[in-house]
Structure formats: C-alpha cells, structure tokens
N, C-alpha and C positions, 0 to 999 in steps of 0.2 A: 257920406252922402254925396251923390254925383249930381252936379248941375249941368243941365243940357243947354247948349247955345241955341240961338234962334235958327241957325241953318241946319241943326241936327247932326253935326259931325261926330260927336261922341256916340250918338245912337247908332250911326252907321258902323263905327269901329267895333262896337260890341257885337253887332250883327255879323261882322266878318270873322270873328274868332271861331265859331262852330264850323264855318266853311273851311278854314285853314286846317282844322283838326281832321275834317273828313277827307280833304285832299291828301294829307300826310298818311292817313291810314290806307287810302287806296294805293299810294305809291309803294308803301311797304308790302302790301299784299301782292302787288304786281311783281316786285323784286323777288319775293318768296316763291311765287308761282313760276318765275323764270328759272330759278335754281332747281325747282322741283321737276321742271320739264327737261333738264339736262340728263344725259345718259351717264352711266357709271364711268365710262371711259373719259367723258368730258370732265366730270368731277375729279377724276384721278389726275388728269392733265392740269387742271386748275390747282390742285393741291401740290403737285410737283413744282409748279411755278412759284407757289407761295414758299415752299421749302427752299428753292433755289435763291429767291430774293432774301429770305431770312439768313441763309448761309453767307451771302455777300455782306449783309449787314454785320454779322458776327465777325467776319474777317476785318471789316472796316473798324469795328469797335475795338478789337484786339490791338490793331495798329495804333489807334488813338490812345488807348490806355498806356501802351508802351511809350508813346511820345510824351504823354503827360507825366509818367514816372521819370523819364529822362529830363523833362523840363524842371521838375521839382528838384532833381539832383544837380541842376546847372548845366545839363548837356544841350539844352535847347533854349528857346526864347524864354526868359524869366517871366513867370506869371501866366504862361500860356494855358488855355483851357478853361472850361466852365467849372464853377464850384458845384459840389454835390448838393442836390436839393433845389437847384435853380429851376426857373420856368422852362429851361431847355430840355428837361427830361420828360419824355412822353410816357404816360402810364395808362392811358385809356386804350381798350381793345379796339380793333378795327371792325369793319362791317362783317367780316367773315369769321369773327370770333377769335382770331389770332392777335397777339399783341402787336401794336404798331412799332416797328423798329426805330431805334434812336437815330436821328440824323447825325452826320459827322460833327464833332465838337467845333471844328473850325468854321462851320457854316451857320452856327447859331449864335445870336447875340444875346446878352443877358436881358431878361425881361420879354423875349420874343417867344410866344407860345409855339409848341411843336406843331408842324404842319400835319394836318389830318384830313383836310378837305380834298385837295388835289391828289389824285392817285394815278399811278402809271400802269396798273394792271387791272384786269377785270374783277379781281377779288378785293380791290380797295387797298392793297398793300403799297405804300409809297416806294417808288424805285429811286434809291439814292446810291449810285455806284460808288465803290471805294475810291479814295483819293489816289491817283496813280503815283507810284514811286518816282521820285525825282522831279515831280511837277511843281513842288513847292519848296519850302525852306528846309529840305533834308529830312529824311526819316518819315516822309509822308505828310509833313507840315505844309500848309498852303503858302504860296508865295505872298509876299507883302503887297498890300495895296497902297495907293497913294493916300487914302484916308486913314489907314491904320498905322502908318509909320513903317520904317524899314525893318521889319521883323527878321528877314533873312540876314541883313547886315548885323543886327544885334546878336543873332545867334552865332554868327561867325566869329565875332569879336568878344563874345561873352566869356567871363572868367568862370570856369567850372567851380561849383560849390562842393567841397569835399565833405564826406561823412566824418563822424567823430573818430571812427577807427582808422580812416585814411589820414586824419590829422596826427594820430598816434604814430603812424608809420613815418610821417615827415619828421617828427621829433626823434624817434628812436633809430631810424636807418639813415636818413639823409643828413642828420646832425645839423639841422638848420632851425632857426626859431620860427614860431608862428607870429608873423608880423602884426596880425590884427590884435594880439594880446599885449597889453602894456607891460605886465610883470608876470614872470614865471619863475617859480622856485622848483628846481629839479634836483632831488636828492637821490643818490644811488649808492649801491654797495656791490662789490664784485670780489670773487676769489680766483686768483691766478695760480695755477699749479705747474711746476717744472719738475721733470724727472730726467736727470742726465747721467749717463754712464760713460766712463772714460778709461781707456787702457793706459796704465802708467808703467813706463819702462825706466829702470834705473840700473845702468850697467854699460857694457860695450860689446861690440860684435867681434869675435875672434875668428881668424881665418876666413873672414867674409861669409861665414855660414853658421857659426855657433854663438848664441847670445849668452853672455855671462853677466849675471846680476839678478835684480829683483823684478818680477813681473806681478803687478797688482792691478786689481780692478777697482777703480774709485767710482762712487756714486753720490750724487747730490740730489736731495729732494727738498723742494722749497714751496712754501705757500706764501702768497702775498695778498693780504686783504686790504682793500682800499675803499674808504667811504669818502664821498665828496659831495659838495653842495654847489650847484651851478645856478647862479642868479642871472636871469636874462631880462632886459628891459627894452621895450620898443620905443625908439625916439620918434620915428615916423612910420608910415605904412610901408616903407622900403628899407629903413635903417634900424638895426638892433645891435645892442652891445651886451656883453656878458662877462662874468668873472667866475672862475672855477677854483675852489679851494679844496684840495684833497688832504686826507690824513691816511697814512700808510702804516700797516703793521706787517712785519716780515718774520717768518720763521723758516730756518734752513737746518737740514740734517745732513751731515757729511759722514760718509761711510767709506773706509779704506781698509784693505787687507794688509797683512804684514805684522800684525801684533805679535810680539815675542820672537820676531825673526821668522815666523812661519807665514807663507804666502796664503794659506787657506784659513788663517785666523784673522777676523776682522775686528775693528773697533770703530766707534762712532763718536761724534760730538755735535752739539746743537748750538745755535746762536739765534738770538731774538733782538729785534729792534722795532721801535715805533716812533714816528715823528711826523711832522707836517711834510707833505710832498711838494712837488713843484707847482706853484700857483701860476695859472695862465689866464689870460683875458683876451678877448677878441671883439671884432666888429664884423657885422654881416651887412651886405647890400644886395637887394633884390634887383638884378638887372632886368629881368623879364618875368612878368606875372603869367601864370599858366592860362592858356586859352584852349579852345577846341583843337587848334592846329599846332600850337607851340608849347614847349615844356616850360616849367618853372626853372629859372636859372638864378642861382644865388652865388655870389662871391664872398669869400671870407679872408680875413687877415688876423692871425693869432700870434701872440707873443707869450713865451713861457720863460719864467724867471727861475734861477737855480736856488729856490728857497729850501729844498730838501737836503738831506745829508749827501755829500758828494762821495762817489766811490773811490776817488783818488786819495792816496795816503793812508788808507786803512791797512793796518799791519796784520800779517798772518802769524799765528803762534802755534807751537806744538802743544797739542792738548793732552795726548797720552804719552807718558814717559816711556812706555814699553813699545811704542810704535812711532818711529821717526817719520813715517810716511803721512801720518795724520796731522795736518795743519788746518786751522780754521780761522776765519777773520774774527777780530775782536769785537766788531760791530758790523751791521749790515746797512747798506745805503738805502735811502728813501727817495733819492732824486738822481738826475743825470749829471749835475754839476755844471751845466752849460745854459747860456741864453740861446734861444732859437726863435726863428720867425717862420711861420707857416702860411703860405698863400694857397688857397684852395678854390675850386670851382665845382659846384654840384648841380645836377639836373634831376628833375622829377617830372613824370608825366602820368596822369591819371586816365586809365581806361576802365572805368567802373565795371566790375569790382576789383580790377587789377591795377596795381601801382608799380611803375618801373622807375628805378632810381640808379644813379651812378655818380661817381666823384673822382676827382684827381687833385693831388696836392703836391707841393714841393716844400720841404723843410730845410732851411739854411741854418746850420749850427755854427755859432760864432766861436772862433778860437779863443781859448782862455789859458792864462798862465797860472800854474800851481806851484806852491812852495815845495811840495813833495808829492811825487807820484809813485814812490817805491812802496812795495808791500813787505819789505824785509825790516825786521825790528832792528833799530840802531842805525839804519841807513837812511839818508836824506838825498833825494834826487829831484831838484827843481827842473821844470820843463813846461813848454807850451804844448797844449794838446788841441788837435783839430779833428773831431770825429766827422765821419762822412755825412754829406747831405743826403737826405732821404727823399726818394720819389715813391709816392704811394698812389695806387689807383684801385678801383673796385666798382662793383655794381651788383644789383640784385632785383628781386621781384617780391611783391607782397600781394596777398589775396585777402580781401575783406569778406569774412563770412557773414557778417551782419553789420549794423550800424555801430556796434560796440566791440566787435572782436575781429582780429585779423592775425595772419601768420606771414612770416617772411623768411627768405633765404638769400644770403649774399656771400660774395667772395671778395677778399681783399688781399692785395700783395704789396709789400714794401721792399724796395731795393736800397741797400746802403753800401757804398764802397768802403774800402779800407780806411781806417783811421791813421793819423800821422802824429808824430811827436817831434819836438825840436828842443834840444838843450840850449841853454843861454849862449848866444853867439854862434850857434850852429845852424844847420839846415834841416828841413823836414825829412823824416824817414818814415816809411810805411810800417805799420804794425802787422806782422804776419798773422793770418787767420782771423783778422778783424772784419773782413767783408761778410755781410749777412744778406740772406734772402728769406723774408718772412712771408708766409701765406697762410690764410685761415679761412675756414668756412663757418659762417654764423647762421644759426637758426633763432628766430625770434617769435614771441607771442605777445600780443598787445590786447589789453582789455580796458575799456573806458568805464570807469565807475560812475561818474556823473560829468556834468559839463565843466567841472574844475579839475577833477583828479583822474589820472590815467596810470595804469600799471604796465610797465614794459619789461618783459623778461627775455633773456637771451642766453644761448650756449654757443661758445666759439670753440672750434676744434682746430688745433694746429696741424698743418700739412707738411711742414719742413722742420728740421732739427733746430732752426733758429727761432722757432715759434713756440710759445707755451703749449703744453699738452692740451690744456683746456682752460677756458675762462667762463665762469658762471656769474651772471649778474642780473640785478633787478633794479629798476628805477621807478621813481614816483614823482613825475612832473605835476605840479599844481599851478594852474593858471588862474589869474585874478581877472 
C-alpha cells in the first residue's frame, strides 16, 4: 500500500514512468531507422571496423594470456592478473549484436564492472588498443604505478618458480639438493659395464724384425652393480648436508689365449666380490638464488672415506694349470683406497621449458701409505701412493615436456694425471700409463610420480677407452 505525501511527490514519480518508457522506445526506433537508412557499402564498412577492432582485442588477449601463464610459472610479477569468473569479465553482447571484447587484464580492478557504456566506434564496440611492447614491466605488462607498488622491480628480482619436472632435473643433472625440502631420501641403483681387450706379448725381438715368443689377446669383461642411499637434509634455505652410503657387487670375467701352449686356444676365469663402497658426505651452499637475469649458483664440498675394499695388495693367481698366461685376482676391490676432497661449483638457469646446467669440480686425492702394493703372491712391497688429482667439468640441457616429464642430455669430461709411488725412504716416481682422460655422454628421463616421489633414469655412454662402455641407472628420490 502506497502512502501519498501532501505535496504529491510519489504521485508525480509514478506518472513519470510511462513517459520514460515511451522515450526509450522512440530512441530505439530512431536508432533502428538510422541503421536501416545506411547503404550496403556503409554497413560493410561498419562490419569491417568491428572485425578490425575485434582482431586487435584478440591479439591483446593472447598476449595477456601468455603473460598470465608466465606469471604463474614465476617469470613475471607473482599473482598478476584477474581470477577467472571475476567481475572484470564482460559477457553481455554490444548494441550491434557482437560480443563486447574483454578489456586488458592490467586495466581492470577486481570488482569493477566491464565498461560497456562509452564506445569508440559507431557500432558501440569499445576501442581498447593492445598494450604496446616494452611500455610496461616486460612482455606487455604495464609499468608499475605509485599506488600499486613497484611491480616492475618485483618482476626483475623475482625468483622463478620451477615446475616439478624442472625440480627433477635439478636433482638428477645438477646434483644439488632442493633447499626448500628439509629431508630427502634418494635411493638408486646402476650397472656399469667394462669390456677391455689387450694384446699381450711374451718374448723378444730378434734381428730387430722378428718377434719370437707368445702373442695372446686378453679380454676382460666386468659388471659393477652399485646400490646406494643418499640422505639429504636442509639446515637452512641455503645450506644442506648429505651422506651417501653405497653397496657394490662386482663380477669380472678374464679371457686369455694360450691354453695348452696354443695361441688360438683360450681359457677363462671369473671373480666376484661384494662389500660396502666408499662412503662420502658433503655440504652444499647456495651462493645465488636463480632470478630472471641470474642463474642458480651452488657450491659444494665433499669428502670420501676409503671404507671399501682397497685395490692395493690384491694378489694375482694362476687359475688354469694348462695356461700360464691366465692369471686372475683373488678378490675384486669395491673402493679406491684413498681419502679425497672434492670442491665443486654448479650453475643452473631456467628458460621455461628449457633448463641449462653446468658444473666444474676439483678432486684432491690424499697420499696414503700401504703395507703392500704388490700383486705377486709371496711378495710384499710397502709404498706410499699418490694418485692424480682430478679436474672434471661438464654441462647439458634439459627439456620439460610437461609439468611431470622431462628429458636431458649432458657431456662430462674428467682429466687425471699420472699416479706416483714412493718406497720407504725414496722419492716419488710416476707410474707409466696411469694418466687417464674420461669422457661420457649421458641421456636422462625424469618422471614426477607425485609431489614426494620422482623417478630419474639415465644412460651414459663412454667416449674414451678410460671410460666404461655404458652405465645404466635409475634413482628414486623421495622428499618429505
């Protein structure tokens, strides 16, 4: 029930409603009559302008979608852009029946309705030109305003957020921990295969041209299966420590000709050993966190202890009574027999979806005295041994196919000078033929099972005689 005031104001308001409806109808009719009076050519020109403006809006939206995806991956200002379903999304059609184009994300604030009243063309299509490249915070993002904070500075210094597959690359290729995880258990197993052939000459050269004696071709085939558990713990967001405990199983087969005095008759012998390997532990420090302009830089210091079986003092015995050429070790080593210290530096840069990584390290092997280094049964030879210090470097690239899968390829080279030995009271002398150059090409595949478990597989192919023929391995890092 409506109550009327003495001055009759409500009565006048009610009377004004039919008048407003009549005026709106007349305006719509006039607009329709104006469109009907246009020629076909004018209508075609109008439609072309509509299509042109819509094309501009599509280009602008594509650029904004790209910027938003990069923002979500950490390449732009974190949190930049509107949420889907916000009031900034225009869904109502325009006066000409075409949908009103979306305004640039950077120009719409949450809760602000889409502009629809003011138009820049005769058809009622809003004209919102694309954001010029370079006019804002990179990649088409607008420059920061005083009221919104230094978005451009935040983007420049922002730390990129890696995907799960890129994190798997960090663990498997760069060999550095993920500092944001407190505890990681990394279990792995690999098979290393060697196949070496050697020409053995036993005799002398007569008249500087004729060799008198035995010529035999010796071959050694060896498999080394190693399973290890690497436990890593993050002390801070920049410091992490780890300890790696390996267990090694070795099987070698020795094949030599000369059985029964015939060079074309071969005999073989096998040897097996299993024991703990050389336990090593290390500390990592993140000197520089990755930004949009700078790589991730991590330094490491590792110490390896000679907990495995030493190769020195292992005796060689004649296995076949009919072949004096066939000798085999009584057991196989599972360690190097030396303490060593390795200092390394690794770099990693993410250019989503590509990850570039590289590393360089120097290993100092500490000289050690042994009671016996002779391989002859019944002979004892004490000596101090200093094997060469190793310089290793390498690098590679990884490609993330998705958030869970990636592939990588890397190259590694290690240079080791000749080893030296010294008898008690004597001086060091070089061991001929002990200098090595090892180079390998490694292919890797990484799959993220869930936020805790990752599977990292790899195949390494040796490129020099001092490198194993191949190494096949798989690792299962589990992060807590």
